[in-house]
C-alpha positions as CSV (number, residue, x, y, z in Angstrom):
1,L,121.1,77.6,124.2
2,R,121.7,75.7,120.9
3,Q,119.1,73.1,122.0
4,V,116.5,75.8,122.6
5,A,117.3,77.5,119.2
6,D,116.9,74.1,117.5
7,L,113.5,73.5,119.2
8,A,112.4,77.0,118.2
9,E,113.3,76.4,114.6
10,N,112.5,72.7,114.1
11,G,110.4,71.7,117.1
12,P,110.9,68.3,118.8
13,T,110.2,65.0,117.0
14,E,107.1,63.0,118.0
15,E,109.5,60.4,119.5
16,E,111.2,63.1,121.7
17,V,107.7,64.2,122.9
18,A,106.7,60.7,123.6
19,M,109.9,59.9,125.5
20,C,109.6,63.1,127.5
21,K,106.0,62.4,128.5
22,A,106.8,58.8,129.5
23,S,109.6,60.0,131.7
24,F,107.4,62.6,133.3
25,F,104.5,60.2,133.8
26,N,106.9,57.7,135.5
27,G,108.0,60.5,137.8
28,L,104.4,61.4,138.7
29,Q,103.6,57.7,139.4
30,S,106.5,57.4,141.8
31,L,105.6,60.5,143.9
32,A,103.9,58.5,146.5
33,D,107.0,56.4,147.1
34,S,108.6,59.2,149.0
35,A,107.2,61.7,151.4
36,G,109.9,64.2,150.3
37,S,109.0,63.8,146.7
38,L,105.3,64.4,147.4
39,A,106.2,67.4,149.5
40,R,108.4,68.9,146.8
41,F,105.6,68.4,144.2
42,Y,103.0,70.2,146.3
43,A,105.5,72.9,147.3
44,R,106.2,73.6,143.7
45,E,102.5,73.7,142.8
46,F,101.9,76.1,145.7
47,Q,104.9,78.3,144.8
48,F,103.6,78.8,141.3
49,R,100.0,79.1,142.5
50,L,98.8,76.2,140.4
51,H,97.4,74.0,143.1
52,R,97.1,70.9,140.9
53,S,97.1,67.3,141.9
54,P,99.4,64.8,140.2
55,A,96.5,63.6,138.0
56,E,95.7,67.2,137.0
57,R,99.3,67.9,136.1
58,A,99.4,64.7,134.0
59,A,96.3,65.8,132.1
60,V,97.9,69.1,131.2
61,L,101.0,67.3,130.0
62,E,99.0,64.8,128.0
63,S,97.4,67.7,126.1
64,L,100.7,69.1,125.0
65,G,102.3,68.3,121.7
66,A,105.3,69.1,119.6
67,Q,103.9,72.4,118.3
68,D,103.4,73.6,121.9
69,V,107.0,72.9,122.7
70,Q,108.1,74.7,119.6
71,R,106.0,77.8,120.5
72,A,107.4,77.8,124.0
73,A,111.0,77.6,122.7
74,Q,110.2,80.5,120.3
75,T,109.2,82.8,123.2
76,W,111.8,81.6,125.7
77,M,114.3,84.2,126.9
78,A,117.4,83.3,129.0
79,D,117.2,85.0,132.3
80,T,120.9,85.2,132.8
81,S,123.6,86.4,130.4
82,F,127.2,85.4,130.7
83,L,129.9,87.5,129.1
84,M,133.4,86.1,128.9
85,A,136.5,87.8,127.9
86,A,140.0,86.4,127.2
87,P,142.3,86.9,130.3
88,E,144.9,89.5,130.1
89,A,148.2,88.1,128.9
90,S,150.1,89.4,132.0
91,L,147.5,87.7,134.3
92,A,147.7,84.4,132.4
93,E,151.5,84.5,132.5
94,S,151.6,85.2,136.3
95,V,149.2,82.3,137.0
96,G,151.3,79.9,135.1
């Protein structure tokens, strides 16, 4: 959660955006190497009702910049909350 808070406050650097895009583009280029990867790509597109080709997804990514990432981080909400409490002393002693 600290990383998201940092992105919301400061945004990513241009270098971070460039590295992320390069990694993503490399992944898109290797989709055709595996039938399973290609199937997962299109299943995800279908699941989210986007129905884009790899080239269309790449074009969307190319249009994104650091400010887009920062805005997304500012609106992001965790979908799960974890609450932790210290164990009871008697339980901790019995466990060892």
